[in-house]
C-alpha positions in Angstrom: -13.1 -0.6 -13.0 -12.6 -2.1 -9.7 -9.7 -1.7 -7.6 -8.5 -3.4 -4.1 -7.0 -1.6 -2.2 -6.8 -3.2 0.1 -8.4 -5.1 3.5 -8.4 -6.6 7.3 -8.8 -10.2 6.4 -12.7 -10.8 5.4 -13.4 -8.9 7.9 -13.5 -5.6 5.1 -12.0 -5.3 1.6 -11.2 -1.6 1.3 -12.3 -1.5 -3.0 -13.3 1.8 -5.2 -15.7 0.2 -7.8 -18.1 2.7 -10.2 -20.5 0.1 -7.8 -18.8 0.5 -4.9 -16.7 3.0 -2.5 -15.3 1.8 1.2 -11.6 3.8 1.8 -10.4 4.0 4.9 -10.1 7.9 5.0 -7.0 7.7 7.3 -4.2 5.2 9.0 -1.5 6.0 11.7 0.4 3.4 12.0 2.1 3.2 15.4 6.0 0.8 16.3 7.4 1.7 19.9 9.6 0.4 22.3 9.0 -1.4 26.0 11.0 1.5 28.2 11.5 1.4 31.6 12.4 3.8 33.9 15.2 3.5 37.3 15.9 6.3 39.6 19.4 7.1 40.7 20.2 9.5 43.8 21.3 13.2 42.7 21.3 12.2 38.7 18.9 12.0 36.4 16.6 9.1 36.2 18.5 6.1 34.0 16.8 4.5 31.3 16.7 0.4 29.8 15.4 -1.1 27.3 12.7 -3.8 28.1 11.9 -4.9 23.6 10.3 -4.1 21.1 6.1 -3.2 22.4 2.6 -4.0 20.2 2.2 -1.9 17.4 -1.6 -0.5 16.5 -3.2 0.3 13.9 -5.8 3.0 13.9 -8.2 4.4 11.2 -10.4 6.4 9.9 -13.5 5.1 7.6 -16.7 6.1 6.0 -19.5 4.3 5.5 -21.4 5.2 2.6 -25.1 4.2 1.7 -24.7 6.0 -1.1 -20.6 4.7 -2.2 -22.9 0.7 -2.3 -21.6 0.3 1.5 -24.3 -0.6 3.3 -23.0 0.6 7.2 -25.1 -0.8 9.7 -23.9 -4.5 8.4 -20.5 -3.4 7.7 -20.2 -1.9 12.0 -22.4 -5.3 12.6 -18.7 -7.2 10.6 -15.9 -5.7 12.8 -18.4 -5.8 15.4 -17.7 -9.5 15.2 -14.3 -9.6 14.7 -13.8 -8.1 18.2 -15.5 -9.8 20.3 -13.9 -13.3 18.2 -10.7 -12.0 18.7 -9.6 -13.0 15.3 -6.0 -11.8 14.4 -6.5 -11.0 11.0 -3.2 -9.6 7.8 -4.2 -5.9 7.6 -2.6 -5.1 3.7 -2.4 -2.0 1.9 -1.7 -2.6 -1.7 -0.5 -5.4 -1.8 1.6 -5.9 1.2 0.9 -6.1 4.4 2.1 -4.4 7.3 4.8 -5.9 9.6 4.8 -9.8 9.2 2.4 -10.1 12.3 -1.2 -10.7 11.3 -4.0 -7.8 13.9 -6.7 -7.8 16.1 -9.1 -6.3 15.5 -9.6 -3.6 19.7 -11.7 -1.9 19.4 -14.2 0.5 17.1 -16.0 4.2 18.0 -18.9 4.9 15.4 -20.6 7.8 14.8 -23.9 8.1 12.4 -23.8 10.6 10.3 -27.3 10.4 8.7 -30.1 8.1 9.9 -33.6 7.8 7.3 -37.4 7.7 8.8 -37.2 3.3 10.9 -33.6 4.1 11.7 -31.6 3.5 8.5 -28.2 4.8 8.7 -27.3 5.8 5.6 -23.7 7.8 5.8 -21.2 6.5 9.9 -17.8 7.5 10.4 -15.8 4.8 12.3 -12.4 4.2 13.6 -11.2 0.9 14.3 -8.0 0.4 16.5 -6.1 -2.9 15.9 -2.5 -4.3 17.5 -0.1 -6.9 16.5 -1.2 -10.2 17.6 1.6 -12.6 19.3 
């Protein structure tokens, strides 16, 4: 039985089935504002709201060959998405995160298990996405 957890466009489809498990381990979404600070003589600085800042998403995923995932191939797909800079919807369940699309700006890779001849059996990745306007 297959179940889709979500996706980052067509680059990564998070799913759980009897043949494949690809899910994120954690996801952090940051929503913040932009502020200026104006110094004042003899007083605390005055804050001025400049507007909203771009949202960011960071997520950790584990790519495990034992779960039907090809770690090297998946990391290459993410790297290509970073180099292309194509905005994508981030969907969890059936709901998009935010109103806008996101671009993948960074991937940090850790090779957890490497077999003979450099075959990556398990890797951990941290992915950073930024809202695209």
